[in-house]
N, C-alpha and C positions, 0 to 999 in steps of 0.2 A: 620365448622373449622376457627381457625386461621393461614395464613400463618409463618413461624417464621418472612420473612422479607418481608418490602415491594418490595424490585426487588433484586432479582441473578447480576448479571452483570459481565458477560466474560472478562476476558481482563484488566488490564489494564494499558494499553497505554491509550492516548492522546484520545481516544476513547472513553475506560470506562474513562476519569475519565470524562471524558466533556461529559456523559450523567452521571454521578453521581451529576453536578455542576449539571442538566436543572433539576433530583430530586427532591436534597432537595431545589434550586429555587420553585419549587410548593408544602416543604409542605412529600417531603416522610423523614425520618429519618434512618429509622427502612432498612441500608441497608449491602450489602456484595459482596466484589466485590474480584474475584478471578484470577486470573494468576496461568498457570502452570515454570513459571516461579522464580525466589528468591531473586526477585525484579520490581517494576516499573518501566516504560516506554517504556513493547515496545520493535517497532522495535532499539529501545534508547538503550536500557539496551543490550537485547541478539548483536547486534554489537556491534563491536570491533576493527575491523583490522586496522593495518594503511590506512592514504588514510581517513577512514570517515567523509562524510560532509554530509552538508543539501543543494541538487542541484536546492532548489528553493532560492531564496534569503533571507533574515533572518529577515525581517519587514514582509516577509507576513505570513513567515511560527512559525505563531507561536497566541495563542487566541487574537481576533481582545479585548479582551473586556481584557485582562492581558500579554499586551504585556511588553517584556522582553528590553529594552533599556542597557542594558552592554552586546547583543554578538558583538566579537570582532571581527569580521569578517565579509563581505555582503552574506558570506557561512560562516554560523558561520560549525567548524568542529563538529566532533560530542558529543562530552564530554560533546560540553558547553546543550547541547539538553534533553542528560541526569540528569541537570541541574534546566534546564527549567523545568521538568519532578518533579521534586524532591518542586521544588518551587511552581508547582498550588495542587501536593501532600497538599503543609503544611500550603500554600496559605486559599488553601478549607477545610482543617480538617479532611482531605478520606482519611489517613492512617490509624485511626482504625478500616475502614471497608475492609481492606483489609486482605486477607491471602492470601500469594503464600507457593510454589510447592504442588503446589492441581490442579489436571489434570480433569477438568470434559471431561466424557465419554455421557452420555446423560443429556437429558430434556423432559420431557413429561407435558402436559397440561391434569391435575383431571377436564374433567365439570363436575361432583359435587361439588367441592372443592369448585369450580374458582380460582384452583392458579395451579404456577407450580411445578415440583416435578423435584428437581437438583439430578445426581445423580453423586458420584465421581469417578477417579480411583478409590477410597477406598472403593469400596464399602460405601458411606455417605449420606444419605439423604436430601436434602437442599430443602428448601422449599420456594418460592416469589412470593408474588402476578403476579407480571414483572417480567420477561428476558430478558434481556439486554444480544446482543450477543458483543459485539468488540471485534473479536480474530485478525484486520485486512487487508484489501486484501494481504501482502505478510507472514504469519505463519505461511506455512508448506513451507521450503525449498522442493526442486527437486532436489535430489542427482539419476543420472543413473546409472540404473544397469547396467557394464559395463564388457561382458568377458573377465574370470581371474582379476578382479580386487581385491579379495581376497587374490589375492598369492602376490601381491607389495607387498616389507619388507620393504618404507618409511612408510618415513611418511607422515601420510593424515587429512591435514585442512580443512574446509570447510567456508563457507567465517562469518555461524550465528552461529558456535562456532570454535569462531582462539579463537590458544593456546596463545595468550598471550608474556610468555613465549618459545617460539620457534625462537629462531634469523635464517633464512634463509642466512645470510652470507658464502660466501663461496661455496654455498651450489647448486647444481642441480634443480631445478622449475620447473612445470608446470604445468603454469593455463589453470584449463579449465570454457571458459566463455569469452562471452568481450560484454554483461550487463553490464550497469550501477556504475555495483558491482564491477564487472572484473576494468572500464573507469581507477576509484578509485585506485582498490587498485597493481595495474600495475606498474605505475612508481614508489611505492614505494618499492614492490620489487626486478626492475629489477636496483636502485640503488647498493643494498648490492644481491646478488647471485650471480657466478662467469656464472652463465648461466640462460636461461631462455625462457622457453620455452610458447608461446600462441597461444596455442589450441580454432582456431575458425569454428563454426559451421553458424554466418554469425556475419555479423556486421552490428556495432549501426553509428547512422547518431551523430555528437559530430558537435560541434559548441563550438565560442572561451568564452571561462568563463573570465568577470572581473569582478573580483572579490581583495574587496583589504583588510586594514587592516582597520578598525572605527578608526580615532580618535578620544583618550579621550573627548580630546574635547566635538565629534560633540556626544559619549554615553552620557556626561556628560547632555549633551542638553534636548536628546535623553527625557532623566531621568527629571528632570527642566517641559520642556513645552513642552509635548506628543499630544502637537497639530503637533506639528515638526517629530516625526515615522511614528506619521499616516498621516500625507500630503505626505509619503517618500511611506507610503503604500501601497493605493494611485496609487504612480505616475508605482509603480511596479508590484502592482496590472493587472493596463493596458499595458503592456507592453502583461504580463502574458496570457495576457484575445485576447490578442491579436494574439497571435503565435499557442493560443492552441483551440480562443473560435474559431477562422472565421482563420483560417492556417489550420487547422486537421475538424474539428464541420460543419465549411461551404468552405472545398475540392471547389464544380461543382458551386459555387458562388468566390471564388478568390480563385483559381488556380493559378494565378502570385506570390500569399504571400506564396504560399509553394511553389515553383519554388521558386524562392530565397532565401528560406529560407537550399531549397535544398543545393542550388548557395552558400551558404557560409558556409554550412558543407563543401562541396568541397573545400572554394576553403581555405580554414583552414589547410584543409588535405592537397592539393599542399603546400601548404607554409611550411610547418613540417612534414615528409614526405621525402626526398633526393630523395630513392631509388621506382623508376618509375613503377618496380610489388608491393611491397610492397603497397603503393597505390594502384593499380589497389586488389589491393585484400580489403584493406579496409574498397572500397566504394560498399556501400547496395546498391542491384537491384531494389526496392523498394520505393516507398512511402514514402517525409519525411514527420512521422506522425507511420505507421504506425504502431511503433513497441512506446515507450520508447524516444526521445533520450534524450540525456547527456549533460553538458559543462565540457570542459578542457581545458584547458592547452599543458600538461604533454602528456595527456596518446600515440598521440602520437606519438610528441618525441623522444614516450623510446623505437620506435622502428627503432632509427636511436643507441641507440650503439651495440656495434660488439657482449653485451654475448645477445639479445636475439634480437628473431628470434620466427617467426608470421608463423605456417604451419594451410594446409589449404585445407591438408590430408585426410579425416573421421578416426577416433581410429576405428584397430580390434580390440582390448582387449591387454592390462594388460600380463606385466612375472612381474618376480620378485625385479627388479632393474632399471625397467623401460615400453612405451607405447608402441604399434607398432600402425606402423599406414596401414590403407588399401596397396597404394604401395609398404609396407615390409622394410620399416626403422624404427629405435627401435631406440627411442630418451630416451637414459640412466635416470634420473633422482632419486634426493634426497627427498624428499617433494612433495607432490601432493599439491594443492589448487585449489577448489572447487566450483569455481564460477557459478554455475550453476542455477541461481533461484529459483522458489518462483511454486509451485503447485497447479495454481485457482484454478481450474475447475472441476477437477475429488479428492479431497479431505477440497478444503480450505470453500469451501459454501455450505455448512458448515464445521466451525470446527469441532461442536459434533453433536452427533444425535439431531436433533428434533427432534420430537413425538406429533403433533395438536390436534383439533377437529379433531374424528373423522380414528382414525388413522392415518391424513394422516401422511407421512417422508418428511423431507422437502427435506433431498441430492434428496429422490429418485423421490421424482414431480420435483424436477429442471431439474436434469437429467433424466431422459425419459420426458413431455415436452418442457417445451421450463423455460431458469433462467427469475425471476419475481420475481417483489419486489414493489407494487406500493411505488410509491415516493421515492422509490428506502432504505423501511424499514419496512413497513407492506406487511402481506400475509395473504393470503382466508386461512379459518380456520386451522387460528396460534391463538386466542382472544393473548393480553395483550404481543403479543411482538414484539420488539423495536428488528432489527434489521437491525447493526451499517456497515456499507462498505459490503449492498447488490449486487445487478445484477442493472443497471443504477444511481445508482451513484452515484459516483465518477466527485464532481465540474474539470473543469480542471484547477481552480489555482489553488490549493494544495490542503491536506488533510483535512486543516481546516478546510480550504470551505464550506465539505461536511459537521464536527462534525458539525460542527456551525451551518447549514442550516438544518440538522439532531437534535438541539434540541431545535431548531425553532420549529417547527415539534412534537415534544414531548409535549413541553411548551401547544401549541391548543388542541393538542387532550386530556393532561392528564386535562389542567384545561377543558374540555365540559364534561369530565367522571366525574368529581370531579362537575360541579353544575346539573348534572343526580344525580346525586347518583349513579353515578353503577358501577358497580365487575367489568365488565372486555367492550368491547372497540377489535372489530375485523372490518378491512378493508371489505365491500364487494368487492363480484365476479366481477360485472360488471366497480365497479372505478376500483378496480384491471387493468381485462385485454382494459378498455378503454383509463386507462394509457398507457398501455403496446403499447396497437396500434398508441398511439401521438411519443412517444421514437424509438420508430417502422419507424417508417418516419423518421421522423426529421432527426435518418442517416444513412437516403439511399442518401441523398445529401452529407458526412460524404469520406473520404479521404481514410476507409476502402469496403465502398461498391461504391469510383466512383474511387476511386485510384488503383496502385499497386501494392494488398500488400498477393499475395498468398506464395511469401518467402518470409517471415518479421519473418513466426514463435511465429507470437510475442501473448506474453501472452494474448491482451487486448480481442483477438478471444478466443472464450468455444467449445467442443467438437462437437458444434453442427455449426459452423462457424456464428457464430451471433453475432458484440462486444459487448454484453451485459453488462461494467464492466463501461465507461461513456456518461455521462445524458446528452444527446448532446442541451445542450442550456445558454445561460449566466448567469455569476454564479449569480447577481440580479435579472432571473427570477425564480430563485430554492430560494433563498433566502427568494421571492415575495410567493410560490406559500410553498412554509412551511410557512407560516402569516396566507395564503388566502386561501388552499382547503378547500373544505366546510366539512364542520362535516357530511350531508350529507351519503359523502363514507360511512364514516364505523356505527353500528351498534354495539353499547350499552346495553347491558343485566346488569340491578335492582335487586337489592333484589324479588323482588315479583318476578320478569320476570327464576328462576335460580330453 
């Protein structure tokens, strides 16, 4: 029995495209890239709210093998990331393999046929030798079920479903959430709205954003002499490595660096916000790094505006024209903006039902046991599954570091599959257990376990209380592991053994 495709890839963002590029390099040309949205780009297609920009310097936030010399700012606006995604799809001839508006609901391994059967919401079945899940970390929006929200008669906007035609000028607006998305959005709304109330549950660490336009002469230099952009990338990588890897993952050994980052953020807050009570409310009571910090020069200053108010009293309920907090205060609003983040651990890992060998349900296995994936990409009893953006996969530098590390793992693994003329691969239980033990021990030195994170309400922590998202190694180490992991950690089935 021959499957329809070499691989079915779920997700047409940068992760899915990276996987497709790696598969093409290995000679797999029959690809099907499925996405529930109406175009490619993943989060950079879905998100287009005012103020959207990358929160990692542009010289780092791209594939290292496909640098973009045309970023207009050090922190590129979201529209440029969308254009970069389109450029990648065209450069590597991926569009012909893409189908949009396709919601994948289920995938099941057929052990007799040795391929995956993928089922869409409309009942279509697609078969592929390999299954690649590339749905990203932040793909399942979280919308709290506030009492009475259905009775609210005003407009409701979620940051992942922004209505570009909606003008908040002259309106009374409420923003719920103060995460990285809200930090970008709130200053934009504050400039237009008649009144803005920001409902905060947990404050966020914010440090100054050193952002500026990249002069045309520099962009031309990057295009003509790529080594110059590569050098700029290395400098930025080193700074991020120090911040994330040392200050967060090696908190026990480098606690002073972590404290210095917190002091920088507090100084930024003090210099930006005039009102003392507002400053206190905006100051986190958890250690720097427990929750993803962000960069902004405008967020704190928005609270100096007469039309902007910070509300920290919990929401009790909605009524037809506003929000009532537990202290009895009623805030009338015309438009509600939900910047309430994403649901990683309940519905995102994985974002579809995946049934492996012997009927094992991946989502149920993770939730009933521990979230785990060997080298952040494969799981025992799930042959020929490449689960990108899985537990313990995210590298501290950027999403692209994670993608490229996993692309390297794919090349090594599939190269061995081809050398053996095998039909399937599966990581062993022993290798998976050893990797889980190793990353668990390494995380023991991180801010997540050595710091004070109990009040952070961070998406880094799953329902088991484990910080099972970040890979606790340096970026160099993650790339080295992707190209040197023991091939004996996998079992390969040949046609003779099927």
